[in-house]
VOTI-710758 format. One record per atom (N, C-alpha, C, O): x, z, y; residue in one letter. Coordinates in steps of 0.02 Angstrom, whole numbers, padded with zeros to 5 digits, always signed. Layout:
! VOTI-710758
XZYa
...
! end
This chain:
! VOTI-710758
+03361+02718+03573m
+03364+02787+03551m
+03425+02821+03583m
+03480+02793+03582m
+03415+02880+03610c
+03470+02919+03639c
+03495+02968+03587c
+03456+02997+03549c
+03560+02976+03585y
+03591+03024+03539y
+03610+03086+03578y
+03650+03082+03625y
+03582+03142+03559y
+03595+03205+03595y
+03665+03229+03582y
+03691+03224+03526y
+03695+03255+03633f
+03761+03285+03629f
+03752+03358+03612f
+03714+03393+03645f
+03786+03381+03560t
+03774+03449+03537t
+03811+03501+03578t
+03793+03560+03575t
+03860+03481+03617g
+03897+03529+03658g
+03860+03545+03722g
+03812+03511+03740g
+03883+03596+03756e
+03853+03616+03819e
+03890+03587+03879e
+03866+03592+03936e
+03948+03556+03866i
+03986+03526+03920i
+04010+03457+03898i
+04013+03441+03839i
+04026+03414+03948m
+04051+03348+03935m
+04100+03329+03991m
+04092+03352+04047m
+04150+03290+03975r
+04196+03265+04026r
+04157+03223+04077r
+04113+03184+04058r
+04174+03230+04140i
+04138+03194+04192i
+04148+03118+04186i
+04101+03080+04199i
+04207+03095+04166d
+04217+03023+04160d
+04171+02993+04106d
+04145+02938+04115d
+04163+03030+04052k
+04118+03006+03999k
+04045+03009+04022k
+04006+02964+04008k
+04026+03062+04057y
+03957+03069+04080y
+03938+03012+04127y
+03883+02985+04121y
+03983+02993+04172l
+03968+02938+04218l
+03959+02873+04181l
+03919+02831+04202l
+03996+02863+04126k
+03988+02802+04086k
+03922+02804+04047k
+03885+02755+04046k
+03908+02860+04014v
+03847+02865+03973v
+03784+02855+04016v
+03736+02825+03993v
+03785+02880+04077t
+03727+02874+04121t
+03722+02805+04154t
+03673+02790+04188t
+03773+02764+04143h
+03776+02696+04173h
+03782+02698+04249h
+03770+02647+04281h
+03799+02755+04277i
+03812+02758+04349i
+03875+02718+04364i
+03878+02682+04413i
+03924+02725+04321i
+03985+02684+04323i
+03990+02651+04255i
+03987+02685+04203i
+03997+02585+04254k
+03989+02548+04191k
+04046+02558+04141k
+04035+02553+04081k
+04107+02572+04165r
+04163+02580+04119r
+04199+02646+04132r
+04206+02667+04190r
+04221+02678+04079r
+04254+02743+04085r
+04319+02737+04124r
+04337+02783+04162r
+04355+02682+04116e
+04417+02672+04153e
+04405+02669+04228e
+04444+02696+04267e
+04351+02637+04249v
+04333+02635+04320v
+04314+02704+04344v
+04332+02724+04400v
+04279+02742+04303a
+04262+02811+04321a
+04326+02852+04331a
+04330+02891+04379a
+04374+02844+04287k
+04438+02880+04294k
+04472+02863+04360k
+04497+02908+04394k
+04473+02799+04378k
+04505+02779+04441k
+04469+02810+04501k
+04501+02832+04548k
+04402+02811+04500m
+04365+02840+04555m
+04377+02916+04559m
+04383+02944+04613m
+04381+02948+04502l
+04394+03020+04500l
+04464+03034+04526l
+04473+03081+04566l
+04513+02996+04505d
+04582+03005+04529d
+04588+02994+04604d
+04629+03025+04637d
+04547+02949+04631a
+04549+02933+04702a
+04510+02983+04745a
+04512+02979+04806a
+04476+03030+04713g
+04440+03083+04750g
+04371+03064+04773g
+04346+03092+04822g
+04339+03016+04740f
+04272+02994+04759f
+04216+03032+04724f
+04157+03019+04738f
+04233+03079+04680v
+04181+03115+04642v
+04194+03190+04648v
+04250+03214+04643v
+04139+03227+04660s
+04144+03300+04661s
+04089+03330+04617s
+04036+03300+04607s
+04104+03388+04591i
+04056+03427+04551i
+04047+03493+04586i
+04095+03531+04594i
+03986+03508+04606n
+03971+03570+04641n
+04018+03580+04701n
+04046+03635+04710n
+04028+03528+04740d
+04069+03528+04801d
+04143+03538+04789d
+04180+03556+04836d
+04167+03527+04728k
+04239+03531+04714k
+04261+03463+04687k
+04228+03435+04643k
+04317+03437+04713l
+04342+03373+04689l
+04352+03375+04614l
+04378+03424+04587l
+04332+03322+04580a
+04336+03320+04507a
+04393+03274+04485a
+04410+03226+04520a
+04421+03288+04429k
+04470+03246+04395k
+04437+03219+04332k
+04385+03244+04312k
+04466+03167+04300p
+04434+03138+04241p
+04417+03188+04186p
+04367+03179+04150p
+04458+03239+04178a
+04445+03288+04124a
+04401+03346+04146a
+04388+03392+04107a
+04378+03346+04209s
+04334+03399+04232s
+04270+03399+04190s
+04247+03347+04168s
+04244+03459+04179e
+04185+03465+04136e
+04122+03471+04177e
+04121+03502+04230e
+04069+03440+04152v
+04004+03442+04183v
+03955+03474+04134v
+03961+03464+04074v
+03907+03512+04161k
+03857+03543+04118k
+03789+03535+04151k
+03784+03517+04210k
+03737+03549+04114v
+03669+03544+04140v
+03662+03589+04201v
+03683+03647+04201v
+03633+03561+04254g
+03623+03598+04316g
+03675+03584+04369g
+03666+03601+04427g
+03731+03553+04350d
+03784+03537+04398d
+03760+03484+04447d
+03719+03441+04429d
+03785+03486+04508i
+03771+03436+04559i
+03834+03392+04565i
+03888+03417+04581i
+03825+03328+04553v
+03880+03280+04555v
+03869+03234+04614v
+03815+03206+04622v
+03920+03226+04656c
+03916+03182+04713c
+03968+03126+04704c
+04028+03139+04696c
+03944+03064+04705i
+03988+03005+04697i
+03985+02967+04763i
+03931+02950+04787i
+04043+02953+04791s
+04045+02914+04853s
+04088+02852+04841s
+04124+02848+04791s
+04083+02804+04887n
+04125+02745+04882n
+04162+02735+04947n
+04147+02770+04996n
+04210+02690+04949p
+04250+02681+05011p
+04208+02661+05072p
+04230+02671+05128p
+04149+02634+05062n
+04105+02615+05118n
+04067+02674+05147n
+04031+02666+05196n
+04074+02733+05117g
+04040+02792+05142g
+03972+02806+05111g
+03940+02855+05129g
+03950+02763+05066q
+03886+02775+05032q
+03895+02832+04982q
+03947+02838+04950q
+03843+02873+04975k
+03846+02930+04928k
+03785+02930+04882k
+03730+02912+04902k
+03797+02951+04821l
+03744+02963+04773l
+03753+03034+04748l
+03807+03051+04723l
+03702+03075+04755t
+03704+03144+04731t
+03653+03152+04676t
+03594+03136+04684t
+03675+03178+04619i
+03631+03187+04562i
+03637+03258+04535i
+03687+03292+04546i
+03584+03280+04501e
+03586+03343+04464e
+03584+03326+04390e
+03540+03288+04368e
+03630+03352+04352v
+03634+03339+04280v
+03575+03374+04245v
+03567+03435+04252v
+03535+03336+04208k
+03477+03364+04172k
+03491+03371+04098k
+03476+03423+04068k
+03521+03320+04068i
+03532+03319+03995i
+03600+03288+03981i
+03620+03241+04015i
+03635+03314+03931l
+03697+03284+03907l
+03683+03248+03842l
+03657+03278+03795l
+03700+03185+03839k
+03690+03145+03779k
+03753+03105+03764k
+03789+03086+03810k
+03765+03093+03700e
+03823+03055+03678e
+03819+02982+03699e
+03869+02952+03718e
+03760+02953+03695s
+03748+02885+03717s
+03675+02877+03733s
+03633+02915+03709s
+03659+02826+03773c
+03590+02816+03793c
+03581+02744+03817c
+03623+02719+03854c
+03527+02710+03796p
+03516+02642+03821p
+03497+02643+03895p
+03474+02693+03922p
+03508+02587+03926l
+03498+02581+03998l
+03428+02600+04020l
+03419+02630+04074l
+03377+02584+03981n
+03308+02599+04001n
+03289+02672+03993n
+03233+02691+04010n
+03334+02714+03969k
+03320+02786+03960k
+03365+02831+04003k
+03357+02892+04002k
+03412+02802+04041v
+03461+02843+04077v
+03429+02886+04131v
+03458+02937+04151v
+03371+02867+04156n
+03339+02908+04208n
+03319+02977+04182n
+03304+03021+04222n
+03320+02987+04117e
+03306+03053+04088e
+03366+03100+04095e
+03358+03161+04089e
+03425+03073+04106l
+03487+03112+04105l
+03502+03148+04169l
+03540+03197+04169l
+03474+03126+04225y
+03489+03156+04290y
+03432+03146+04339y
+03390+03102+04330y
+03432+03188+04391d
+03386+03181+04448d
+03427+03162+04509d
+03480+03191+04521d
+03403+03113+04546i
+03436+03094+04609i
+03414+03142+04663i
+03355+03155+04670i
+03462+03168+04700k
+03448+03216+04753k
+03447+03182+04820k
+03436+03215+04871k
! end
């Protein structure tokens, strides 16, 4: 069961953890601080806010990129339901 988030925005570090794109929030913070994540083509920090419709680009040191569009904000979600939270671009 997924728990819906009642707000219209969420911190990007939390969103990356909830979606299981990055397994731990601390790792998400390190990637954000290192400049590997952008929201709508702007570098993001751990406290940057994400909302439905935003385009998030996550890259790694090897040059691989994952670009997603935020569909739904939820407080938590099981692994088998995370595909509902974003679209891969």
